[in-house]
C-alpha positions in Angstrom: 0.0 0.0 0.0 1.4 3.3 -1.0 1.3 5.9 1.7 -0.2 9.4 1.2 2.7 11.8 0.9 3.7 13.4 4.2 2.9 17.1 4.5 4.6 19.4 6.9 2.3 22.2 8.0 1.7 24.7 10.7 -1.8 24.2 12.1 -2.7 27.9 11.9 -2.2 28.0 8.1 -5.8 27.5 7.2 -5.3 28.0 3.5 -2.7 25.2 3.4 -4.9 22.9 5.3 -7.8 23.4 2.8 -5.4 22.9 -0.1 -4.2 19.6 1.3 -7.7 18.3 1.8 -8.7 19.3 -1.7 -5.5 17.6 -3.2 -6.1 14.4 -1.3 -9.7 14.3 -2.2 -8.9 14.9 -5.8 -6.4 12.1 -6.2 -8.2 9.5 -4.1 -9.3 6.3 -5.7 -11.3 5.3 -2.6 -15.0 5.8 -2.6 -16.1 8.8 -0.5 -19.7 7.7 0.3 -19.1 7.4 4.0 -20.5 3.9 4.1 -18.6 0.6 4.7 -17.8 -1.6 1.7 -18.4 -5.3 1.2 -15.6 -7.7 1.6 -15.4 -11.4 0.8 -18.6 -13.4 1.4 -20.5 -10.2 2.1 -18.3 -9.1 5.0 -18.8 -5.5 6.2 -15.5 -3.7 5.8 -14.6 -0.4 7.5 -11.4 1.5 7.0 -9.4 2.9 10.0 -6.3 5.0 9.7 -3.3 5.3 12.1 0.4 6.1 11.9 3.2 3.7 10.9 5.8 2.6 13.4 4.1 4.2 16.5 3.4 1.9 19.5 1.0 4.5 21.1 -1.2 4.5 18.0 -1.3 0.7 17.4 -4.9 0.1 18.6 -6.4 -0.5 15.1 -4.2 -3.5 14.6 -6.0 -5.2 17.6 -9.5 -4.4 16.4 -10.1 -7.5 14.3 -9.9 -9.9 17.3 -12.9 -8.1 18.8 -15.1 -8.0 15.7 -17.5 -10.7 14.6 -16.9 -12.9 11.5 -19.0 -10.6 9.4 -17.0 -7.5 10.0 -13.5 -6.6 8.9 -11.2 -3.8 9.9 -8.9 -2.6 7.1 -6.0 -0.6 8.7 -4.3 2.1 6.6 -1.1 3.6 7.8 0.1 7.1 7.2 3.2 9.2 8.1 1.7 12.0 10.2 -1.5 12.9 12.1 -2.3 15.7 9.7 -2.2 13.1 6.8 -4.6 10.8 8.7 -6.9 13.7 9.5 -7.0 14.8 5.9 -7.8 11.3 4.8 -10.6 11.1 7.3 -12.3 14.4 6.3 -11.9 13.6 2.6 -13.8 10.3 3.0 -11.0 7.8 2.6 -11.5 6.5 6.2 -14.4 5.7 8.4 -12.5 6.4 11.6 -8.9 7.3 12.6 -6.5 7.1 15.5 -4.3 10.2 15.5 -2.9 13.0 17.6 -5.5 15.2 19.3 -3.8 18.4 18.0 -4.5 17.4 14.4 -8.1 16.8 15.3 -8.3 20.3 16.9 -6.6 21.8 13.9 -9.3 20.3 11.6 -12.1 21.4 13.9 -10.7 24.9 14.2 -10.6 25.1 10.4 -14.3 24.1 10.3 -13.5 20.7 8.9 -15.7 17.7 9.8 -13.8 16.1 12.7 -15.3 14.7 15.9 -13.4 13.2 18.8 -15.4 10.0 19.6 -13.0 8.3 22.1 -9.7 8.7 23.7 -7.0 6.3 22.6 -3.7 6.7 24.6 -2.3 9.1 27.1 1.4 9.8 27.4 3.8 8.8 24.6 5.7 12.1 25.1 9.0 13.0 26.7 11.5 15.8 27.3 14.9 14.2 27.1 18.4 15.6 27.1 22.1 14.9 27.5 23.4 13.4 30.8 24.9 16.7 31.9 21.4 18.4 31.8 20.3 17.5 35.3 17.0 19.2 35.3 14.8 21.7 33.5 16.8 24.7 34.6 19.8 23.4 32.8 18.0 23.8 29.5 18.9 27.5 29.6 21.3 28.3 26.7 20.8 24.8 25.1 19.6 23.9 21.7 16.2 22.1 22.2 14.3 20.4 19.5 10.5 20.4 19.2 7.9 19.6 16.4 6.1 22.9 15.7 2.3 22.8 16.0 2.3 19.7 18.2 1.2 18.9 21.8 4.9 18.4 22.5 5.5 22.0 21.6 2.7 23.1 24.0 4.2 20.7 26.7 7.7 22.1 26.3 6.6 25.8 26.4 4.3 25.2 29.4 6.9 23.3 31.4 9.5 25.9 30.8 7.2 28.7 31.7 6.1 27.0 34.9 9.8 26.8 35.8 10.4 30.5 35.2 12.2 30.0 31.8 11.3 32.1 28.8 11.3 29.5 25.9 11.9 32.2 23.2 14.7 34.1 25.0 16.6 31.7 27.3 17.2 28.8 25.0 17.5 28.0 21.3 14.4 26.3 19.9 15.0 24.1 16.9 12.0 23.0 14.8 12.4 19.4 13.7 10.1 16.7 12.4 9.3 13.9 14.8 11.3 11.4 12.7 14.4 13.6 12.8 14.7 14.1 16.6 16.7 11.1 17.6 19.2 11.5 14.7 19.6 15.2 15.5 20.3 14.4 19.1 22.8 11.6 18.1 24.6 13.9 15.7 24.9 16.8 18.3 22.6 19.1 16.4 20.5 19.5 19.5 21.2 19.0 23.3 17.6 18.0 24.2 14.2 17.7 22.7 10.5 17.5 23.4 8.8 14.9 21.2 6.5 11.9 20.9 7.7 8.3 21.0 9.6 6.6 19.6 12.2 9.4 19.3 12.8 9.6 23.1 13.3 5.9 23.5 15.7 5.9 20.5 17.7 8.8 22.1 17.9 7.0 25.4 19.9 4.3 23.6 22.4 7.0 22.9 22.7 8.3 26.5 19.7 10.6 26.7 17.6 10.7 29.9 14.3 12.3 31.1 15.0 15.9 32.0 11.6 16.7 33.4 8.1 15.1 33.3 6.1 16.4 30.4 2.8 15.6 32.2 2.7 18.3 34.9 0.9 20.9 32.9 -2.9 21.7 32.5 -3.1 19.4 29.5 -1.9 16.4 31.5 -1.1 13.3 29.4 -3.5 14.0 26.6 -2.1 12.9 23.3 -4.0 10.4 21.0 -7.7 10.0 20.2 -10.1 8.2 17.9 -12.0 10.4 15.4 -14.8 10.1 13.0 -16.7 12.6 10.8 -20.2 13.8 11.6 -21.2 12.6 8.1 -20.3 9.0 9.1 -21.9 9.4 12.5 -25.2 10.5 10.9 -25.1 8.0 8.0 -24.2 4.9 10.0 -24.2 5.3 13.8 -24.3 1.5 14.1 -20.9 1.2 12.3 -19.5 3.9 14.5 -20.7 2.1 17.6 -19.1 -1.1 16.3 -15.8 0.7 15.8 -15.9 2.2 19.3 -16.7 -1.1 20.9 -13.7 -2.7 19.2 -11.5 0.2 20.1 -12.5 0.0 23.7 -11.7 -3.7 23.8 -8.4 -3.1 22.0 -7.2 -0.4 24.5 -8.2 -2.5 27.5 -6.4 -5.6 26.0 -3.3 -3.7 25.2 -3.1 -2.2 28.6 -3.2 -5.6 30.3 -1.1 -7.5 27.6 1.9 -5.2 27.1 4.3 -7.9 26.1 1.9 -9.0 23.3 1.5 -5.3 22.3 5.3 -5.0 22.1 5.7 -8.2 20.1 2.9 -7.2 17.6 4.5 -3.7 17.1 7.9 -5.3 16.5 6.5 -7.8 14.1 4.4 -5.3 12.1 7.0 -2.5 11.8 10.4 -4.1 12.6 11.2 -1.9 15.6 14.0 -2.6 18.0 12.2 -4.5 20.8 14.0 -2.4 23.5 12.8 0.8 21.8 9.2 -0.6 21.5 9.2 -1.6 25.1 10.4 1.8 26.2 7.7 3.6 24.2 5.0 1.3 25.5 6.1 1.8 29.1 5.5 5.6 28.5 2.0 5.0 27.2 -1.4 4.5 28.9 -4.1 3.2 26.6 -7.7 4.4 27.3 -11.0 5.0 25.5 -13.1 7.1 27.9 -14.0 10.7 27.5 -14.3 11.7 31.1 -15.0 15.3 32.2 -11.3 15.7 33.3 -10.1 14.4 30.0 -12.3 16.8 28.0 -11.1 19.7 30.2 -7.5 18.8 29.4 -8.3 18.7 25.7 -9.9 22.1 26.1 -6.7 23.3 27.8 -4.7 22.0 24.9 -6.9 23.9 22.5 -6.5 27.1 24.5 -2.7 26.8 24.5 -2.6 26.0 20.8 -4.8 29.0 20.0 -2.5 31.2 22.2 0.5 30.0 20.2 -1.3 30.8 16.8 -1.4 27.1 16.1 -5.2 27.3 15.6 -7.2 30.0 13.8 -10.0 29.6 16.4 -10.7 27.6 19.6 -13.1 24.7 18.9 -16.2 24.4 21.0 -15.9 21.2 23.0 -19.6 20.5 23.0 -19.5 20.2 19.2 -16.0 18.7 18.9 -16.4 15.9 21.4 -19.1 13.2 21.0 -19.1 10.9 23.9 -22.3 9.1 22.9 -20.6 6.0 21.5 -17.9 5.5 24.2 -20.6 5.8 26.9 -22.6 3.1 25.2 -19.7 0.9 24.4 -20.2 -2.8 24.9 -16.9 -4.3 25.8 -15.6 -7.8 26.6 -12.2 -7.1 28.1 -11.8 -6.1 31.7 -10.0 -2.8 32.0 -6.9 -2.3 34.1 -7.4 -1.3 37.7 -6.5 2.4 37.1 -9.1 2.6 34.2 -12.0 1.4 36.3 
């Protein structure tokens, strides 16, 4: 399967977002009717998108074991959350696991994106060289970050809480997620705030956690499950089926972490130690609790303040908790998720 080309974009660039959606829709060969297709022997097939090589977005690969014999999940992998979001709103996907910031960017640009379940907390880290003992030692250092991401918000909030001006007291270096670990290994940067698997890769080259990225108003919010309102309206039963499988998948992954690691390694060829490190820094979930939605709202406020969003989405429209609250699951959740 050929991946959709990766696009690097700043979330506040509304015109670029709309151009990307139009381009993808124009070149797509997948039907955009927002209804599942028929597979072999009349199977109902739905398409779900996620990112390649990312342990904290691996949930769709577990869906099939929680679906009946008449339903099939087709998993499509992409290179970035904006790519997944664009494929979702253009009709190539029925649902998608992606970074919450990409969903917020779509909603802020008045695109058809709804958060229908959480997917994973965590999966972020602020790491640096051994001589950087704590966050105050980041002053004067070259620190990598992916612009327009929750990891940028985390970095800026953490620095500000520690009395450090991120734009004046250190050198911020904008890098793609995939470039972080190599930039650290080559000496281009001294530290970075990024999503897995970059931090776990860097730790193989001597990096360590400088400060927790989870002590800001956005908490551990990172990954969610999205659908469009068109799909919700056209086939709510399908959306419920997807959310049921998603809820079972996250509960299973949380209680079967060795199998999660082995499946990720087998699917993407990751180093088992890197996969294990990333998984240890991830907390699967599916609920949309009041606290979680408040943290998503805090993320949206911070992104808007940083000009990453053209407007702040209204949570009552952006979040649809109908399906996750009605989810029928078969896997007992971990103790901390009860």
